[in-house]
Structures are given as structure tokens and as C-alpha cells.
Wavefront OBJ file of the C-alpha trace (Angstrom):
o trace
v 0.000 0.000 0.000
v 1.207 3.493 -0.824
v -0.269 6.857 -0.011
v -2.631 8.261 -2.624
v -3.729 11.827 -3.254
v -7.462 12.530 -3.435
v -8.374 14.046 -6.781
v -11.366 16.177 -7.636
v -14.621 14.279 -8.306
v -15.660 13.847 -11.931
v -17.662 16.761 -13.315
v -20.690 14.486 -13.728
v -20.937 14.164 -9.943
v -22.788 17.400 -9.404
v -24.381 18.128 -6.050
v -27.800 17.619 -7.598
v -26.848 14.268 -9.112
v -25.322 13.019 -5.866
v -28.365 14.089 -3.853
v -30.773 12.440 -6.269
v -28.849 9.159 -6.551
v -28.252 8.989 -2.808
v -31.975 9.361 -2.174
v -32.622 6.482 -4.576
v -30.156 4.286 -2.705
v -31.674 5.080 0.688
v -35.064 4.009 -0.642
v -33.682 0.868 -2.302
v -30.378 -0.492 -0.990
v -30.173 -2.885 -3.942
v -29.503 -0.064 -6.387
v -25.828 0.228 -7.354
v -25.924 3.972 -7.789
v -22.114 4.154 -7.822
v -21.863 1.817 -10.815
v -21.103 4.595 -13.300
v -18.251 4.465 -15.805
v -17.261 8.106 -15.220
v -17.038 7.516 -11.476
v -14.976 4.338 -11.825
v -12.654 5.943 -14.351
v -11.967 8.866 -12.025
v -11.156 6.484 -9.151
v -8.864 4.407 -11.348
v -7.009 7.481 -12.517
v -6.571 8.557 -8.910
v -4.740 5.327 -8.081
v -2.933 4.844 -11.408
v -5.261 1.933 -12.142
v -4.171 0.035 -9.039
v -6.052 -1.334 -6.045
v -5.767 1.251 -3.285
v -4.870 -1.467 -0.769
v -2.891 -4.217 -2.505
v -1.423 -2.269 -5.460
v -2.407 -4.949 -7.963
v -3.097 -3.651 -11.458
v -6.832 -3.398 -12.076
v -8.843 -3.893 -15.252
v -6.500 -6.533 -16.657
v -6.418 -10.346 -16.591
v -9.799 -10.493 -14.902
v -8.743 -8.160 -12.068
v -12.002 -6.294 -11.817
v -12.128 -2.885 -10.175
v -14.812 -2.413 -7.541
v -15.897 0.803 -5.880
v -14.932 0.590 -2.239
v -16.935 2.508 0.345
v -14.450 3.058 3.152
v -17.317 3.786 5.509
v -19.699 0.945 4.617
v -22.774 1.929 2.674
v -24.935 -0.356 4.800
v -24.209 1.820 7.836
v -23.490 5.212 6.272
v -26.040 5.243 3.482
v -25.966 9.036 3.185
v -22.300 8.803 2.194
v -22.805 6.243 -0.536
v -21.732 8.839 -3.128
v -19.572 11.028 -0.936
v -16.436 11.355 -3.073
v -14.207 11.363 0.019
v -15.620 7.956 0.965
v -14.908 6.220 -2.352
v -11.810 4.246 -3.278
v -10.772 1.893 -6.114
v -10.383 -1.666 -4.864
v -9.731 -5.138 -6.181
v -12.443 -7.701 -5.669
v -10.106 -9.565 -3.322
v -9.686 -6.608 -0.959
v -13.286 -5.451 -1.261
v -14.607 -8.911 -0.408
v -12.166 -9.182 2.486
v -13.181 -5.870 4.030
v -16.902 -6.455 3.451
v -19.020 -4.124 5.581
v -16.533 -3.655 8.403
v -16.808 -0.191 9.903
v -13.391 1.524 10.223
v -14.798 3.472 13.159
v -14.991 0.152 14.994
v -12.163 -1.747 13.290
v -9.160 0.476 12.568
v -8.067 0.168 8.949
v -5.299 2.146 7.282
v -6.761 4.670 4.861
v -4.543 4.983 1.750
v -5.261 8.713 1.454
v -5.788 9.976 4.987
v -2.996 7.869 6.511
v 0.655 7.397 5.598
v 0.817 3.615 4.999
v 4.587 3.351 5.539
v 4.034 4.433 9.142
v 1.833 1.396 9.710
v 3.539 -1.384 7.715
v 6.943 -2.943 7.170
v 7.994 -5.686 4.763
v 9.881 -8.886 5.593
v 10.478 -11.524 2.900
v 7.526 -10.156 0.913
v 5.236 -10.537 3.933
v 3.533 -7.314 4.993
v 3.688 -6.745 8.744
v 1.840 -4.230 10.852
v 4.040 -1.980 12.958
v 0.990 -0.372 14.588
v -2.303 -1.752 15.832
v -4.031 -0.175 12.841
v -1.501 -1.732 10.498
v -1.869 -5.186 12.051
v -5.664 -4.986 11.841
v -5.449 -3.888 8.206
v -3.236 -6.821 7.253
v -5.710 -9.249 8.809
v -8.951 -7.637 7.657
v -7.823 -6.972 4.076
v -5.947 -10.291 3.803
v -2.882 -8.475 2.542
v -0.757 -11.597 2.961
v -2.906 -13.908 0.889
v -0.199 -16.181 -0.489
v -1.635 -16.866 -3.935
v -3.061 -13.441 -4.726
v -0.515 -11.129 -3.130
v 2.584 -12.665 -1.517
v 3.653 -14.766 -4.510
v 3.211 -11.899 -7.016
v 5.247 -9.640 -4.695
v 7.938 -12.288 -4.421
v 8.002 -12.871 -8.169
v 8.536 -9.237 -9.055
v 10.961 -8.726 -6.167
v 13.151 -11.668 -7.133
v 13.178 -10.475 -10.742
v 14.415 -7.072 -9.581
v 17.098 -8.626 -7.385
v 18.185 -10.899 -10.223
v 18.607 -7.990 -12.628
v 20.487 -5.974 -9.997
v 22.951 -8.792 -9.494
v 23.327 -9.233 -13.253
v 24.380 -5.597 -13.611
v 26.696 -5.865 -10.607
v 28.373 -8.906 -12.176
v 29.095 -6.902 -15.308
v 30.830 -4.253 -13.243
v 32.685 -6.800 -11.120
v 33.881 -8.935 -14.034
v 34.634 -6.295 -16.648
v 35.877 -3.300 -14.694
v 39.390 -4.767 -14.437
v 39.661 -4.711 -18.228
v 37.893 -1.395 -18.453
v 34.279 -0.960 -19.399
v 33.592 0.872 -22.625
v 31.455 4.009 -22.602
v 28.595 2.097 -24.207
v 28.799 -0.652 -21.592
v 28.687 1.922 -18.804
v 25.660 3.606 -20.355
v 23.892 0.265 -20.654
v 24.414 -0.325 -16.928
v 23.007 3.122 -16.187
v 20.003 2.419 -18.416
v 19.397 -0.966 -16.773
v 19.374 0.571 -13.291
v 17.085 3.376 -14.434
v 14.632 0.839 -15.884
v 14.591 -1.028 -12.571
v 13.969 2.184 -10.647
v 11.117 3.101 -12.972
v 9.411 -0.151 -11.914
v 9.286 1.237 -8.378
v 7.512 4.473 -9.268
v 4.120 5.175 -7.682
v 2.216 4.467 -10.880
v 3.635 0.940 -11.200
v 2.192 -2.277 -9.795
v 3.579 -3.280 -6.366
v 5.619 -0.078 -6.256
v 6.138 -0.251 -2.480
v 7.594 -3.751 -2.820
v 9.867 -2.829 -5.731
v 11.073 0.355 -4.038
v 11.811 -1.556 -0.833
v 13.636 -4.398 -2.577
v 15.735 -2.051 -4.713
v 16.831 0.356 -2.025
v 17.618 -2.341 0.564
v 19.597 -4.600 -1.785
v 23.350 -3.952 -1.260
v 23.962 -4.293 -4.998
v 21.917 -1.139 -5.596
v 24.380 0.936 -3.602
v 27.358 -0.710 -5.299
v 25.960 0.007 -8.754
v 25.014 3.545 -7.769
v 28.544 4.186 -6.481
v 29.979 2.884 -9.740
v 27.710 5.182 -11.765
v 28.555 8.172 -9.584
v 32.276 7.473 -9.807
v 31.942 7.668 -13.572
v 30.018 10.965 -13.376
v 26.921 9.350 -14.882
v 24.523 9.844 -11.960
v 21.965 12.318 -13.340
v 19.316 14.581 -11.858
v 16.708 12.226 -13.333
v 18.179 9.283 -11.436
v 18.298 11.354 -8.256
v 14.604 12.239 -8.612
v 13.758 8.592 -9.212
v 15.653 7.546 -6.107
v 13.843 10.184 -4.061
v 10.463 8.941 -5.285
v 11.399 5.378 -4.364
v 12.641 6.528 -0.954
v 9.249 8.092 -0.292
v 7.500 4.829 -1.181
v 9.763 2.197 0.339
v 8.810 0.363 3.483
v 11.077 -0.439 6.391
v 12.241 -4.028 6.694
v 12.106 -4.137 10.490
v 9.618 -2.912 13.117
l 1 2 3 4 5 6 7 8 9 10 11 12 13 14 15 16 17 18 19 20 21 22 23 24 25 26 27 28 29 30 31 32 33 34 35 36 37 38 39 40 41 42 43 44 45 46 47 48 49 50 51 52 53 54 55 56 57 58 59 60 61 62 63 64 65 66 67 68 69 70 71 72 73 74 75 76 77 78 79 80 81 82 83 84 85 86 87 88 89 90 91 92 93 94 95 96 97 98 99 100 101 102 103 104 105 106 107 108 109 110 111 112 113 114 115 116 117 118 119 120 121 122 123 124 125 126 127 128 129 130 131 132 133 134 135 136 137 138 139 140 141 142 143 144 145 146 147 148 149 150 151 152 153 154 155 156 157 158 159 160 161 162 163 164 165 166 167 168 169 170 171 172 173 174 175 176 177 178 179 180 181 182 183 184 185 186 187 188 189 190 191 192 193 194 195 196 197 198 199 200 201 202 203 204 205 206 207 208 209 210 211 212 213 214 215 216 217 218 219 220 221 222 223 224 225 226 227 228 229 230 231 232 233 234 235 236 237 238 239 240 241 242 243 244 245 246 247 248 249 250
């Protein structure tokens, strides 16, 4: 989970429309008044098409996006179309949370809270460092092995493998002298890995954590800096990853 920024509601969600649709829902709780393409699109854009909780990519390979009511609509029916109460969720996370009331069961809010203050990552297992974080892991099933842990591990191991591959090139060839092109290819490879950890990418918190805690990252970075190839763009990327990475201990 990473922190998201609340965007403005879609222009179609006028005060009149919200009032009218909310009244319909209060009269008939079976009506899915939030099931509007413009509303879903706006939520997806807000999260870079990722689940606000698990960071899985939505709207691909059967990963359906569902509108999550942080305060459950069964209890807070008047807020069924309150833009500040809506989030984009995977079916997995939405089904896990169900109608649990965050006012009774603390759950980390991906916009109002800073997730990295509540979670840390150990061997691709998300741990809660606070009571709210621990409750969130349990309630949202954020360590479901098949749906979340294995995909995190897969992408993390791929990142580590590529890091080591680039380190090997430096370690094996530096004695003979790397050509300018070879150095640039190493820079490009590291940049591509760092791009995978940007906020808009799937499992960005995992990738950012794996990259910045792997000792080979620092070794490669030092090599690039020693060759005066560390750019402002790379520095900005590293800063973005630093803001997203999780601790690896309580």
C-alpha cells in the first residue's frame, strides 16, 4: 500500500446528481448507484489503475475494479456517493473488508494515513508496525499467499536478479575497463529497474523496498557516480522510491 492523493470528483458528480442518486439508494439499498463508468474511471485514474490497498493492477487479466466505500454503505447510506468515501479496490480486498466499519475496526486509509508508518515488509510478507496496520493486514488479507505474496515475491526476485546481473558486469569487466557504451547500458538498466518502483507501477512499495535495501543497488550507484553518470533524473527517481519504500524491520 502506498499513499494516494485525493483528486477532484468527476464533473458528472454534481451536487444535484449526488443528492438524487443517494436518495434512490436510501429508498432501495439494492440499487448500485455508484456503478457509473465516469465515477470508476476517475477512481482508477486517482490510483494509477491500481487497487488502493494491494497495489495490484486493475482492469486486466480479470482483475475487476470495484468501488470501495471506506465507511460501509450499509451503515453510512448518506455517504454512498460522498467522493471522500470512495476508493478503487480489487475484488479480493473489497470482499475481504466487506461491511466492516473503520470506526470500529481500525483500517489504514490509503489517502488519509501514511501507509509506511503502519507497515513494514519482511520476505515479501507485509507486517503491521501499529495496531491499525496489524488490523489492516488481517482484515484486508494483505498476505494472501496466492493473490498477493507470490506476485510480490516474483517481481521482487526479478528485480534482485537484474540488480545482481548488472553488478556482475561491473565486477567482471571493470578490471579490463568498461567501454562508454557498456557503462551507459548499466546506467540504463538501473534506471529501468527504478522506474518499476515508481508510484504508478504495480507493487511499487515492494519494488522500491527491494531495490533500495539490496546492497547491490548501492554498489551500482557508487559505480555510476564514480563515472560521473549519476543524473538529476536518477536522483529524482531515487527520491520517489525513498518516499514509497517500506522499512524491513519494526
